[in-house]
gemmi code that builds the backbone of each chain (N, CA, C; Angstrom):
import gemmi

chains = {
    "A": [
        ("MET", (-34.182, -8.084, 37.854), (-34.774, -8.472, 36.566), (-34.927, -9.986, 36.516)),
        ("ARG", (-36.089, -10.424, 36.078), (-36.275, -11.866, 35.957), (-35.497, -12.386, 34.753)),
        ("LEU", (-34.861, -13.494, 34.967), (-34.037, -14.036, 33.892), (-34.892, -14.938, 32.991)),
        ("THR", (-35.495, -14.334, 31.998), (-36.283, -15.115, 31.041), (-35.450, -15.334, 29.786)),
        ("ARG", (-35.979, -16.196, 28.926), (-35.282, -16.440, 27.669), (-35.155, -15.148, 26.865)),
        ("ARG", (-36.237, -14.313, 26.955), (-36.233, -13.077, 26.176), (-35.124, -12.127, 26.637)),
        ("THR", (-35.011, -11.944, 27.984), (-33.970, -11.021, 28.468), (-32.583, -11.571, 28.171)),
        ("MET", (-32.457, -12.891, 28.238), (-31.161, -13.504, 27.899), (-30.767, -13.175, 26.463)),
        ("MET", (-31.737, -13.297, 25.551), (-31.454, -13.048, 24.132), (-31.065, -11.595, 23.916)),
        ("ILE", (-31.825, -10.696, 24.565), (-31.550, -9.261, 24.395), (-30.160, -8.936, 24.941)),
        ("THR", (-29.854, -9.488, 26.113), (-28.540, -9.239, 26.705), (-27.428, -9.761, 25.803)),
        ("ALA", (-27.644, -10.956, 25.275), (-26.636, -11.560, 24.400), (-26.399, -10.690, 23.179)),
        ("CYS", (-27.504, -10.206, 22.571), (-27.374, -9.372, 21.369), (-26.667, -8.068, 21.700)),
        ("ALA", (-27.042, -7.475, 22.827), (-26.449, -6.205, 23.214), (-24.960, -6.370, 23.492)),
        ("THR", (-24.611, -7.495, 24.122), (-23.206, -7.751, 24.418), (-22.405, -7.880, 23.129)),
        ("TRP", (-22.971, -8.621, 22.165), (-22.273, -8.784, 20.891), (-22.110, -7.449, 20.180)),
        ("ALA", (-23.198, -6.646, 20.229), (-23.138, -5.343, 19.556), (-22.097, -4.465, 20.238)),
        ("GLY", (-21.996, -4.596, 21.564), (-21.082, -3.754, 22.316), (-19.628, -4.133, 22.140)),
        ("ILE", (-19.325, -5.434, 22.291), (-17.902, -5.818, 22.239), (-17.511, -6.402, 20.884)),
        ("GLY", (-18.503, -6.969, 20.198), (-18.173, -7.647, 18.946), (-17.705, -6.687, 17.876)),
        ("LEU", (-18.430, -5.567, 17.723), (-18.127, -4.662, 16.613), (-16.776, -3.955, 16.773)),
        ("PRO", (-16.494, -3.383, 17.970), (-15.176, -2.731, 18.089), (-14.029, -3.706, 17.881)),
        ("ALA", (-14.229, -4.978, 18.289), (-13.161, -5.955, 18.115), (-12.864, -6.179, 16.634)),
        ("ARG", (-13.903, -6.036, 15.780), (-13.698, -6.244, 14.349), (-13.157, -4.989, 13.672)),
        ("ALA", (-13.334, -3.843, 14.312), (-12.937, -2.595, 13.662), (-11.421, -2.587, 13.443)),
        ("GLN", (-11.014, -2.240, 12.242), (-9.598, -2.240, 11.895), (-9.051, -0.816, 11.940)),
        ("PRO", (-7.748, -0.665, 12.145), (-7.165, 0.660, 11.987), (-7.430, 1.161, 10.574)),
        ("ALA", (-7.562, 2.478, 10.432), (-7.978, 3.044, 9.152), (-7.021, 2.646, 8.034)),
        ("GLU", (-7.525, 1.885, 7.081), (-6.768, 1.531, 5.891), (-7.199, 2.501, 4.799)),
        ("PRO", (-6.282, 3.008, 4.003), (-6.711, 3.864, 2.902), (-7.607, 3.070, 1.949)),
        ("ASP", (-8.676, 3.714, 1.429), (-9.530, 2.972, 0.512), (-8.880, 2.904, -0.869)),
        ("ALA", (-9.480, 2.106, -1.738), (-8.846, 1.791, -3.022), (-8.600, 3.052, -3.846)),
        ("ASP", (-9.576, 3.992, -3.828), (-9.423, 5.212, -4.623), (-8.226, 6.027, -4.147)),
        ("GLU", (-8.023, 6.039, -2.822), (-6.874, 6.779, -2.273), (-5.553, 6.132, -2.692)),
        ("VAL", (-5.523, 4.805, -2.659), (-4.304, 4.088, -3.047), (-3.998, 4.340, -4.521)),
        ("ILE", (-5.051, 4.279, -5.351), (-4.873, 4.487, -6.791), (-4.436, 5.935, -7.056)),
        ("ALA", (-5.097, 6.892, -6.384), (-4.770, 8.307, -6.580), (-3.338, 8.599, -6.146)),
        ("ALA", (-2.895, 7.955, -5.060), (-1.538, 8.180, -4.567), (-0.510, 7.696, -5.587)),
        ("PHE", (-0.810, 6.591, -6.287), (0.128, 6.069, -7.287), (0.133, 6.961, -8.522)),
        ("ILE", (-1.062, 7.383, -8.949), (-1.169, 8.142, -10.200), (-0.661, 9.574, -10.027)),
        ("GLY", (-0.976, 10.197, -8.880), (-0.615, 11.610, -8.704), (-1.366, 12.446, -9.732)),
        ("ASP", (-0.656, 13.326, -10.442), (-1.336, 14.094, -11.489), (-0.881, 13.667, -12.879)),
        ("ALA", (-0.393, 12.424, -12.990), (0.066, 11.914, -14.278), (-1.126, 11.608, -15.187)),
        ("PRO", (-0.945, 11.794, -16.501), (-2.011, 11.403, -17.425), (-2.189, 9.881, -17.423)),
        ("VAL", (-3.440, 9.428, -17.485), (-3.739, 7.998, -17.415), (-4.206, 7.509, -18.776)),
        ("ARG", (-3.665, 6.361, -19.203), (-4.159, 5.735, -20.428), (-4.468, 4.275, -20.169)),
        ("SER", (-5.280, 3.691, -21.049), (-5.781, 2.347, -20.761), (-5.063, 1.279, -21.585)),
        ("ASP", (-4.073, 1.672, -22.414), (-3.307, 0.655, -23.143), (-1.967, 0.456, -22.422)),
        ("GLY", (-1.157, -0.443, -22.938), (0.211, -0.586, -22.425), (0.348, -1.482, -21.230)),
        ("ILE", (-0.740, -2.062, -20.733), (-0.639, -2.966, -19.592), (-1.698, -4.057, -19.730)),
        ("THR", (-1.289, -5.271, -19.414), (-2.268, -6.362, -19.370), (-2.203, -7.019, -18.007)),
        ("LEU", (-3.382, -7.365, -17.527), (-3.516, -8.060, -16.244), (-4.191, -9.387, -16.524)),
        ("ASP", (-3.502, -10.445, -16.216), (-4.033, -11.772, -16.475), (-4.473, -12.406, -15.155)),
        ("LEU", (-5.778, -12.593, -15.020), (-6.362, -13.206, -13.820), (-7.425, -14.189, -14.299)),
        ("PRO", (-7.652, -15.275, -13.560), (-8.749, -16.163, -13.959), (-10.100, -15.451, -13.814)),
        ("GLU", (-11.065, -15.789, -14.708), (-12.386, -15.153, -14.627), (-13.111, -15.543, -13.354)),
        ("SER", (-12.906, -16.788, -12.933), (-13.520, -17.208, -11.680), (-12.618, -18.228, -10.999)),
        ("VAL", (-12.588, -18.171, -9.672), (-11.786, -19.111, -8.893), (-12.636, -19.624, -7.734)),
        ("GLU", (-12.348, -20.816, -7.294), (-13.040, -21.353, -6.119), (-12.371, -20.845, -4.850)),
        ("ASP", (-11.041, -20.809, -4.884), (-10.266, -20.566, -3.677), (-9.574, -19.212, -3.762)),
        ("GLY", (-10.044, -18.257, -2.945), (-9.462, -16.923, -2.970), (-8.124, -16.814, -2.266)),
        ("TYR", (-7.642, -17.897, -1.697), (-6.358, -17.843, -0.981), (-5.170, -17.825, -1.935)),
        ("ARG", (-5.335, -18.421, -3.091), (-4.236, -18.502, -4.046), (-4.774, -18.251, -5.451)),
        ("VAL", (-4.622, -17.031, -5.927), (-5.096, -16.698, -7.264), (-3.897, -16.231, -8.070)),
        ("ARG", (-3.618, -16.885, -9.188), (-2.471, -16.493, -9.991), (-2.780, -15.182, -10.709)),
        ("ALA", (-1.872, -14.239, -10.593), (-2.028, -12.951, -11.259), (-0.753, -12.660, -12.025)),
        ("GLU", (-0.900, -12.238, -13.268), (0.265, -11.884, -14.074), (0.058, -10.501, -14.655)),
        ("ILE", (1.051, -9.650, -14.442), (0.997, -8.286, -14.962), (2.112, -8.141, -15.977)),
        ("ASP", (1.751, -7.602, -17.132), (2.702, -7.415, -18.219), (2.589, -5.963, -18.665)),
        ("ALA", (3.625, -5.196, -18.448), (3.582, -3.775, -18.798), (4.899, -3.400, -19.446)),
        ("PRO", (5.065, -3.663, -20.760), (6.353, -3.424, -21.422), (6.826, -1.987, -21.234)),
        ("GLY", (8.043, -1.836, -20.745), (8.632, -0.514, -20.576), (8.379, 0.125, -19.234)),
        ("ALA", (7.542, -0.486, -18.400), (7.153, 0.164, -17.142), (8.325, 0.262, -16.174)),
        ("GLU", (8.326, 1.343, -15.367), (9.312, 1.482, -14.296), (8.817, 0.811, -13.034)),
        ("GLU", (7.518, 0.936, -12.796), (6.933, 0.453, -11.554), (5.498, 0.032, -11.826)),
        ("ILE", (5.087, -1.056, -11.215), (3.692, -1.477, -11.356), (3.096, -1.700, -9.972)),
        ("MET", (1.769, -1.670, -9.936), (1.076, -1.867, -8.664), (-0.228, -2.601, -8.924)),
        ("LEU", (-0.588, -3.466, -7.986), (-1.823, -4.230, -8.081), (-2.701, -3.873, -6.892)),
        ("ILE", (-3.987, -3.586, -7.184), (-4.913, -3.160, -6.127), (-6.164, -4.030, -6.167)),
        ("ALA", (-6.562, -4.539, -5.001), (-7.774, -5.351, -4.887), (-8.776, -4.577, -4.027)),
        ("PRO", (-9.725, -3.848, -4.657), (-10.594, -2.928, -3.908), (-11.477, -3.606, -2.868)),
        ("ALA", (-11.771, -4.902, -3.018), (-12.639, -5.570, -2.044), (-11.855, -6.261, -0.937)),
        ("ASN", (-10.552, -6.143, -0.942), (-9.737, -6.731, 0.125), (-9.654, -5.774, 1.315)),
        ("PRO", (-9.389, -6.296, 2.509), (-9.222, -5.405, 3.661), (-8.044, -4.448, 3.476)),
        ("VAL", (-6.947, -4.927, 2.902), (-5.808, -4.072, 2.553), (-5.786, -3.984, 1.034)),
        ("LYS", (-6.027, -2.775, 0.519), (-6.302, -2.619, -0.925), (-5.062, -2.864, -1.775)),
        ("ALA", (-3.928, -2.262, -1.377), (-2.696, -2.452, -2.138), (-2.226, -3.885, -1.911)),
        ("VAL", (-1.964, -4.608, -2.993), (-1.560, -6.007, -2.860), (-0.052, -6.141, -3.041)),
        ("VAL", (0.467, -5.546, -4.097), (1.891, -5.671, -4.374), (2.316, -4.531, -5.296)),
        ("SER", (3.556, -4.097, -5.140), (4.124, -3.194, -6.131), (5.531, -3.677, -6.459)),
        ("VAL", (5.938, -3.452, -7.694), (7.225, -3.936, -8.180), (7.933, -2.803, -8.903)),
        ("GLN", (9.210, -2.600, -8.546), (10.043, -1.650, -9.278), (11.040, -2.463, -10.099)),
        ("PHE", (11.079, -2.201, -11.395), (11.936, -2.980, -12.272), (13.302, -2.324, -12.424)),
        ("GLY", (14.362, -3.154, -12.382), (15.700, -2.682, -12.692), (15.950, -2.780, -14.188)),
        ("ALA", (17.154, -2.354, -14.603), (17.474, -2.317, -16.032), (17.480, -3.709, -16.669)),
        ("MET", (17.775, -4.739, -15.883), (17.851, -6.091, -16.463), (16.481, -6.709, -16.727)),
        ("ALA", (15.443, -6.190, -16.063), (14.097, -6.768, -16.199), (13.450, -6.215, -17.466)),
        ("VAL", (13.967, -6.657, -18.612), (13.594, -6.035, -19.889), (12.145, -6.296, -20.300)),
        ("THR", (11.550, -7.358, -19.770), (10.165, -7.655, -20.196), (9.123, -6.946, -19.337)),
        ("HIS", (9.530, -6.474, -18.157), (8.602, -5.790, -17.250), (7.347, -6.602, -17.010)),
        ("ARG", (7.572, -7.875, -16.715), (6.480, -8.808, -16.484), (6.700, -9.434, -15.113)),
        ("VAL", (5.618, -9.630, -14.371), (5.734, -10.324, -13.087), (4.484, -11.168, -12.869)),
        ("ALA", (4.689, -12.377, -12.361), (3.567, -13.257, -12.030), (3.678, -13.631, -10.565)),
        ("THR", (2.546, -13.696, -9.865), (2.557, -14.057, -8.458), (1.221, -14.694, -8.101)),
        ("ARG", (1.027, -14.929, -6.814), (-0.246, -15.476, -6.332), (-0.771, -14.546, -5.257)),
        ("ILE", (-2.044, -14.175, -5.393), (-2.612, -13.187, -4.476), (-3.840, -13.748, -3.765)),
        ("ARG", (-4.234, -13.049, -2.687), (-5.455, -13.378, -1.953), (-6.555, -12.427, -2.397)),
        ("LEU", (-7.738, -12.955, -2.627), (-8.885, -12.118, -2.961), (-10.014, -12.417, -1.978)),
        ("ALA", (-10.525, -11.346, -1.330), (-11.537, -11.521, -0.280), (-12.897, -11.890, -0.852)),
        ("GLY", (-13.146, -11.533, -2.122), (-14.437, -11.811, -2.721), (-14.408, -11.418, -4.183)),
        ("PRO", (-15.548, -11.568, -4.876), (-15.605, -11.172, -6.286), (-15.294, -9.690, -6.406)),
        ("GLN", (-14.461, -9.337, -7.340), (-14.091, -7.926, -7.445), (-13.370, -7.612, -8.746)),
        ("GLN", (-13.266, -6.300, -8.973), (-12.603, -5.745, -10.142), (-11.186, -5.360, -9.707)),
        ("VAL", (-10.208, -6.200, -10.055), (-8.832, -5.964, -9.639), (-8.205, -4.928, -10.587)),
        ("VAL", (-7.435, -4.014, -10.026), (-6.856, -2.906, -10.790), (-5.339, -3.076, -10.863)),
        ("ALA", (-4.779, -2.880, -12.063), (-3.326, -2.876, -12.225), (-2.913, -1.531, -12.811)),
        ("LEU", (-1.834, -0.960, -12.251), (-1.323, 0.329, -12.708), (0.155, 0.172, -13.057)),
        ("ALA", (0.609, 0.942, -14.037), (2.022, 0.922, -14.402), (2.487, 2.343, -14.679)),
        ("ARG", (3.617, 2.699, -14.065), (4.202, 4.015, -14.316), (5.228, 3.889, -15.436)),
        ("MET", (5.065, 4.712, -16.467), (5.939, 4.633, -17.641), (7.036, 5.695, -17.560)),
        ("PRO", (8.158, 5.461, -18.278), (9.257, 6.450, -18.240), (8.832, 7.823, -18.754)),
        ("ASP", (7.813, 7.891, -19.641), (7.379, 9.194, -20.167), (6.461, 9.939, -19.205)),
        ("GLY", (6.230, 9.364, -17.996), (5.438, 10.075, -16.994), (3.960, 9.717, -16.997)),
        ("THR", (3.522, 8.913, -17.966), (2.117, 8.513, -17.971), (1.920, 7.274, -17.097)),
        ("VAL", (0.662, 7.037, -16.747), (0.308, 5.842, -15.982), (-0.692, 5.025, -16.795)),
        ("CYS", (-0.377, 3.741, -16.972), (-1.289, 2.839, -17.668), (-2.152, 2.148, -16.619)),
        ("ARG", (-3.416, 1.952, -16.975), (-4.351, 1.376, -16.020), (-5.209, 0.340, -16.728)),
        ("THR", (-5.408, -0.803, -16.059), (-6.326, -1.804, -16.586), (-7.025, -2.469, -15.406)),
        ("THR", (-8.176, -3.091, -15.684), (-8.888, -3.818, -14.626), (-9.327, -5.167, -15.158)),
        ("GLN", (-9.535, -6.075, -14.244), (-9.985, -7.417, -14.617), (-10.893, -7.926, -13.504)),
        ("HIS", (-12.071, -8.410, -13.893), (-13.003, -8.915, -12.883), (-12.724, -10.392, -12.606)),
        ("THR", (-12.734, -10.760, -11.332), (-12.603, -12.157, -10.946), (-13.702, -12.524, -9.966)),
        ("ASP", (-14.380, -13.627, -10.239), (-15.382, -14.165, -9.314), (-14.677, -15.080, -8.333)),
        ("VAL", (-14.968, -14.904, -7.073), (-14.321, -15.716, -6.033), (-15.402, -16.420, -5.215)),
        ("LEU", (-15.307, -17.733, -5.126), (-16.317, -18.505, -4.401), (-16.051, -18.467, -2.899)),
        ("ILE", (-14.800, -18.741, -2.509), (-14.431, -18.732, -1.088), (-13.369, -17.672, -0.895)),
        ("GLY", (-13.704, -16.619, -0.136), (-12.785, -15.501, 0.054), (-11.533, -15.923, 0.791)),
        ("GLY", (-10.420, -15.273, 0.438), (-9.124, -15.688, 0.977), (-8.521, -14.718, 1.951)),
        ("CYS", (-9.344, -13.922, 2.647), (-8.762, -12.964, 3.569), (-9.284, -13.154, 4.981)),
        ("GLY", (-9.821, -14.306, 5.279), (-10.396, -14.533, 6.613), (-9.324, -14.865, 7.603)),
    ],
    "B": [
        ("MET", (10.767, -15.248, 15.186), (11.163, -15.569, 13.809), (10.307, -16.709, 13.278)),
        ("ALA", (9.920, -16.562, 12.023), (9.133, -17.627, 11.381), (9.970, -18.897, 11.320)),
        ("THR", (9.327, -20.006, 11.516), (10.059, -21.266, 11.513), (9.839, -21.994, 10.189)),
        ("GLY", (10.778, -22.860, 9.874), (10.646, -23.692, 8.679), (10.707, -22.916, 7.384)),
        ("VAL", (11.398, -21.786, 7.400), (11.495, -20.979, 6.187), (12.463, -21.637, 5.211)),
        ("LYS", (12.005, -21.821, 3.984), (12.852, -22.427, 2.967), (12.698, -21.616, 1.680)),
        ("THR", (13.815, -21.300, 1.053), (13.742, -20.522, -0.185), (13.996, -21.423, -1.382)),
        ("ARG", (13.326, -21.114, -2.470), (13.538, -21.857, -3.709), (13.747, -20.864, -4.848)),
        ("ILE", (14.756, -21.145, -5.670), (15.065, -20.315, -6.829), (15.140, -21.235, -8.030)),
        ("LYS", (14.501, -20.824, -9.122), (14.622, -21.605, -10.338), (15.005, -20.675, -11.476)),
        ("LEU", (16.190, -20.905, -12.009), (16.613, -20.188, -13.208), (17.631, -21.068, -13.916)),
        ("PRO", (17.831, -20.870, -15.227), (18.718, -21.773, -15.961), (20.175, -21.671, -15.496)),
        ("ASP", (20.920, -22.788, -15.589), (22.337, -22.785, -15.212), (23.183, -22.054, -16.251)),
        ("THR", (22.753, -22.166, -17.502), (23.507, -21.531, -18.580), (22.548, -20.793, -19.506)),
        ("ALA", (23.076, -19.794, -20.196), (22.278, -19.038, -21.157), (23.228, -18.395, -22.156)),
        ("GLY", (22.694, -17.999, -23.289), (23.483, -17.268, -24.268), (23.468, -15.779, -23.935)),
        ("ALA", (24.522, -15.068, -24.352), (24.584, -13.632, -24.077), (23.394, -12.930, -24.730)),
        ("GLY", (22.692, -12.109, -23.955), (21.541, -11.380, -24.473), (20.228, -12.126, -24.330)),
        ("ASP", (20.283, -13.378, -23.858), (19.050, -14.150, -23.669), (18.206, -13.557, -22.546)),
        ("VAL", (16.896, -13.678, -22.704), (15.976, -13.307, -21.625), (15.593, -14.581, -20.890)),
        ("ILE", (15.948, -14.653, -19.633), (15.670, -15.846, -18.843), (14.522, -15.572, -17.868)),
        ("THR", (13.833, -16.643, -17.492), (12.746, -16.533, -16.518), (13.246, -17.003, -15.158)),
        ("ILE", (12.975, -16.205, -14.150), (13.382, -16.507, -12.771), (12.122, -16.777, -11.960)),
        ("LYS", (12.120, -17.896, -11.262), (11.000, -18.199, -10.365), (11.527, -18.260, -8.947)),
        ("THR", (10.840, -17.590, -8.026), (11.276, -17.576, -6.628), (10.101, -17.922, -5.722)),
        ("GLN", (10.410, -18.605, -4.653), (9.398, -18.861, -3.635), (10.066, -18.972, -2.279)),
        ("ILE", (9.362, -18.550, -1.249), (9.828, -18.720, 0.126), (8.656, -19.252, 0.934)),
        ("THR", (8.896, -20.288, 1.720), (7.820, -20.809, 2.566), (7.645, -19.858, 3.738)),
        ("HIS", (6.443, -19.343, 3.894), (6.177, -18.363, 4.951), (4.673, -18.280, 5.138)),
        ("GLN", (4.230, -18.174, 6.405), (2.785, -18.213, 6.657), (2.086, -16.932, 6.222)),
        ("MET", (2.816, -15.807, 6.080), (2.227, -14.530, 5.658), (0.977, -14.204, 6.477)),
        ("GLU", (1.156, -14.130, 7.798), (0.032, -13.802, 8.689), (-0.393, -12.360, 8.415)),
        ("THR", (-1.665, -12.167, 8.034), (-2.106, -10.872, 7.507), (-2.268, -9.792, 8.563)),
        ("GLY", (-2.426, -10.189, 9.834), (-2.739, -9.209, 10.873), (-4.227, -8.936, 10.967)),
        ("LEU", (-5.029, -9.606, 10.149), (-6.477, -9.387, 10.131), (-7.239, -10.519, 10.796)),
        ("ARG", (-6.579, -11.666, 10.969), (-7.277, -12.806, 11.565), (-7.329, -12.645, 13.077)),
        ("LEU", (-8.378, -13.226, 13.665), (-8.526, -13.186, 15.118), (-8.260, -14.579, 15.670)),
        ("ASP", (-7.686, -14.622, 16.859), (-7.524, -15.928, 17.494), (-8.825, -16.312, 18.199)),
        ("SER", (-8.818, -17.442, 18.896), (-10.063, -17.942, 19.476), (-10.627, -16.992, 20.532)),
        ("ALA", (-9.791, -16.116, 21.104), (-10.253, -15.153, 22.104), (-10.681, -13.836, 21.465)),
        ("GLY", (-10.619, -13.750, 20.131), (-11.035, -12.539, 19.441), (-9.964, -11.473, 19.354)),
        ("VAL", (-8.739, -11.856, 19.693), (-7.631, -10.906, 19.640), (-6.946, -11.030, 18.276)),
        ("PRO", (-6.715, -9.912, 17.567), (-6.067, -10.016, 16.254), (-4.670, -10.623, 16.369)),
        ("LEU", (-4.372, -11.566, 15.479), (-3.017, -12.124, 15.418), (-2.135, -11.079, 14.754)),
        ("PRO", (-0.986, -10.766, 15.359), (-0.154, -9.697, 14.802), (0.338, -10.009, 13.388)),
        ("ARG", (0.424, -8.952, 12.573), (0.891, -9.129, 11.204), (2.323, -9.648, 11.204)),
        ("SER", (2.594, -10.637, 10.391), (3.949, -11.146, 10.241), (4.097, -11.640, 8.804)),
        ("ILE", (4.605, -10.772, 7.958), (4.723, -11.124, 6.536), (6.135, -10.819, 6.033)),
        ("ILE", (6.445, -11.391, 4.886), (7.602, -10.939, 4.111), (7.144, -9.664, 3.416)),
        ("HIS", (7.786, -8.532, 3.687), (7.288, -7.282, 3.098), (8.131, -6.792, 1.923)),
        ("ARG", (9.295, -7.400, 1.689), (10.089, -6.949, 0.548), (10.927, -8.094, 0.010)),
        ("LEU", (10.978, -8.185, -1.302), (11.888, -9.116, -1.977), (12.783, -8.283, -2.883)),
        ("HIS", (14.071, -8.471, -2.696), (15.055, -7.686, -3.431), (15.852, -8.653, -4.295)),
        ("CYS", (15.900, -8.428, -5.582), (16.694, -9.288, -6.468), (17.747, -8.444, -7.163)),
        ("THR", (19.013, -8.875, -7.045), (20.107, -8.167, -7.703), (20.961, -9.160, -8.477)),
        ("PHE", (21.702, -8.629, -9.452), (22.644, -9.441, -10.226), (24.007, -8.780, -10.110)),
        ("ASP", (24.917, -9.392, -9.346), (26.228, -8.794, -9.050), (26.069, -7.354, -8.569)),
        ("GLY", (25.085, -7.131, -7.719), (24.895, -5.804, -7.142), (23.978, -4.890, -7.930)),
        ("GLU", (23.680, -5.260, -9.189), (22.806, -4.422, -10.017), (21.351, -4.833, -9.791)),
        ("ALA", (20.463, -3.856, -9.583), (19.070, -4.174, -9.260), (18.350, -4.823, -10.439)),
        ("VAL", (17.722, -5.943, -10.185), (16.842, -6.574, -11.176), (15.402, -6.168, -10.885)),
        ("GLY", (15.056, -6.166, -9.607), (13.712, -5.754, -9.228), (13.547, -5.716, -7.727)),
        ("VAL", (12.640, -4.855, -7.290), (12.286, -4.778, -5.877), (10.782, -4.971, -5.786)),
        ("VAL", (10.361, -5.924, -4.983), (8.937, -6.212, -4.828), (8.519, -5.807, -3.416)),
        ("GLU", (7.486, -4.971, -3.313), (6.913, -4.614, -2.016), (5.654, -5.448, -1.825)),
        ("LEU", (5.676, -6.313, -0.809), (4.557, -7.226, -0.587), (3.653, -6.690, 0.517)),
        ("ARG", (2.360, -6.860, 0.350), (1.389, -6.498, 1.371), (0.645, -7.777, 1.780)),
        ("PRO", (-0.250, -7.683, 2.788), (-0.925, -8.908, 3.244), (-1.738, -9.618, 2.160)),
        ("GLY", (-2.027, -8.932, 1.049), (-2.796, -9.548, -0.034), (-2.030, -10.566, -0.849)),
        ("ILE", (-0.766, -10.794, -0.529), (0.008, -11.823, -1.216), (-0.190, -13.148, -0.480)),
        ("SER", (-0.398, -14.221, -1.254), (-0.678, -15.535, -0.675), (0.464, -16.017, 0.210)),
        ("ALA", (0.148, -16.954, 1.096), (1.167, -17.607, 1.909), (2.216, -18.230, 0.996)),
        ("SER", (3.439, -18.302, 1.468), (4.572, -18.778, 0.681), (4.669, -18.032, -0.649)),
        ("PRO", (5.007, -16.737, -0.561), (4.983, -15.870, -1.739), (5.825, -16.399, -2.903)),
        ("PHE", (5.202, -16.399, -4.069), (5.816, -16.863, -5.301), (5.917, -15.687, -6.260)),
        ("PHE", (7.068, -15.523, -6.889), (7.211, -14.481, -7.900), (7.966, -15.027, -9.104)),
        ("GLU", (7.473, -14.654, -10.260), (8.119, -15.040, -11.506), (8.353, -13.778, -12.317)),
        ("PHE", (9.573, -13.591, -12.803), (9.881, -12.425, -13.625), (11.029, -12.779, -14.549)),
        ("ASP", (11.349, -11.855, -15.442), (12.358, -12.124, -16.465), (13.554, -11.188, -16.302)),
        ("ALA", (14.702, -11.643, -16.799), (15.887, -10.784, -16.806), (16.705, -11.103, -18.047)),
        ("GLN", (17.308, -10.062, -18.616), (18.192, -10.252, -19.760), (19.623, -10.339, -19.241)),
        ("VAL", (20.312, -11.443, -19.588), (21.670, -11.627, -19.079), (22.667, -11.431, -20.214)),
        ("THR", (23.736, -10.686, -19.917), (24.757, -10.422, -20.930), (26.103, -11.020, -20.542)),
        ("ARG", (26.258, -11.397, -19.272), (27.527, -11.963, -18.811), (27.250, -12.907, -17.641)),
        ("SER", (28.243, -13.742, -17.336), (28.113, -14.650, -16.202), (28.095, -13.853, -14.905)),
        ("GLY", (27.407, -14.386, -13.928), (27.346, -13.697, -12.647), (26.458, -14.442, -11.682)),
        ("VAL", (26.157, -13.766, -10.602), (25.389, -14.400, -9.527), (24.141, -13.565, -9.231)),
        ("PHE", (22.999, -14.215, -9.251), (21.764, -13.576, -8.802), (21.668, -13.708, -7.290)),
        ("GLN", (21.372, -12.586, -6.629), (21.184, -12.607, -5.176), (19.732, -12.232, -4.873)),
        ("PHE", (19.166, -12.952, -3.936), (17.784, -12.701, -3.540), (17.752, -12.468, -2.036)),
        ("ALA", (16.971, -11.485, -1.593), (16.836, -11.215, -0.156), (15.375, -10.953, 0.160)),
        ("TRP", (14.847, -11.747, 1.068), (13.469, -11.571, 1.533), (13.509, -10.932, 2.907)),
        ("HIS", (12.802, -9.817, 3.084), (12.803, -9.093, 4.364), (11.522, -9.392, 5.123)),
        ("ASP", (11.683, -9.931, 6.331), (10.549, -10.308, 7.169), (10.174, -9.144, 8.084)),
        ("ASP", (8.883, -9.056, 8.444), (8.431, -8.052, 9.409), (9.203, -8.119, 10.718)),
        ("ASP", (9.634, -9.323, 11.101), (10.312, -9.478, 12.392), (11.788, -9.094, 12.323)),
        ("GLY", (12.227, -8.571, 11.188), (13.599, -8.102, 11.061), (14.533, -9.111, 10.406)),
        ("ALA", (14.091, -10.362, 10.299), (14.938, -11.381, 9.684), (15.065, -11.113, 8.182)),
        ("VAL", (16.217, -11.441, 7.630), (16.432, -11.352, 6.186), (16.878, -12.727, 5.713)),
        ("TYR", (16.125, -13.303, 4.805), (16.466, -14.606, 4.250), (17.087, -14.391, 2.877)),
        ("THR", (18.200, -15.049, 2.624), (18.886, -14.810, 1.362), (19.117, -16.111, 0.601)),
        ("ALA", (19.285, -15.969, -0.694), (19.629, -17.097, -1.548), (20.439, -16.544, -2.708)),
        ("VAL", (21.335, -17.361, -3.237), (22.110, -16.949, -4.411), (22.084, -18.065, -5.435)),
        ("LYS", (22.163, -17.667, -6.706), (22.256, -18.680, -7.760), (23.074, -18.100, -8.903)),
        ("ALA", (24.095, -18.851, -9.312), (24.991, -18.375, -10.369), (24.468, -18.809, -11.735)),
        ("ILE", (24.769, -18.013, -12.734), (24.437, -18.377, -14.110), (25.686, -18.189, -14.953)),
        ("SER", (25.903, -19.145, -15.866), (27.056, -19.080, -16.751), (26.569, -18.676, -18.140)),
        ("VAL", (27.039, -17.536, -18.602), (26.586, -16.989, -19.885), (27.689, -17.162, -20.921)),
        ("THR", (27.326, -17.736, -22.048), (28.325, -18.001, -23.092), (27.977, -17.243, -24.372)),
    ],
}
model = gemmi.Model(1)
for chain_id, residues in chains.items():
    chain = gemmi.Chain(chain_id)
    for i, (resn, *xyz) in enumerate(residues, 1):
        res = gemmi.Residue()
        res.name, res.seqid = resn, gemmi.SeqId(i, " ")
        for name, pos in zip(("N", "CA", "C"), xyz):
            atom = gemmi.Atom()
            atom.name, atom.element = name, gemmi.Element(name[0])
            atom.pos, atom.b_iso = gemmi.Position(*pos), 0.0
            res.add_atom(atom)
        chain.add_residue(res)
    model.add_chain(chain)
structure = gemmi.Structure()
structure.add_model(model)
structure.setup_entities()
């Protein structure tokens, strides 16, 4: 085969398609719906009883302050559906944690609707979402 | 083992019985997600703090399960109601098996 610019380009593209894509492929991560369904189970879901405090927009997705407040909750979970790993954090509260509030800093890969869930002692699950715009994704 | 790990705890030295105090914790850690590739295109292995355990004289205050979506040098802030003097114990569990601990006493009057 004559080595022209055209064949070089085609070979380069084919090589990238061949080795580039499998290298990026990740082991199967459960998607956000599966993570949410696993937490909820068959519990009744309500939309009150939990607040998720996130900035409306951030420049830097590497450090985004998130605060979850779920009075009375036994366990809470934060899910970022646009992240490579959907489940971000879960917290189980002991008897001394009377406010059932936790604040942390999370990574967000891009603009997305972040989901917070809380399991209540009566068996219900509270759910809320908050949209955050992210200029520079923090999962690279 | 991660190098340069340093833990920080912030909570009041004294409190009144029944007061709700705020606890702030941080540990310096790179929180390598396992998703980044090195210059040769090989994924860098995941190396994160995956659990933070906080107890007060052995009684559970909270257990945090961390995933790669938590920022480097994980920071957590939460509240606890104190009724007596005692010691808060914190334990961070690393993927590599290391456990980093810190303690802080509070005097309740």
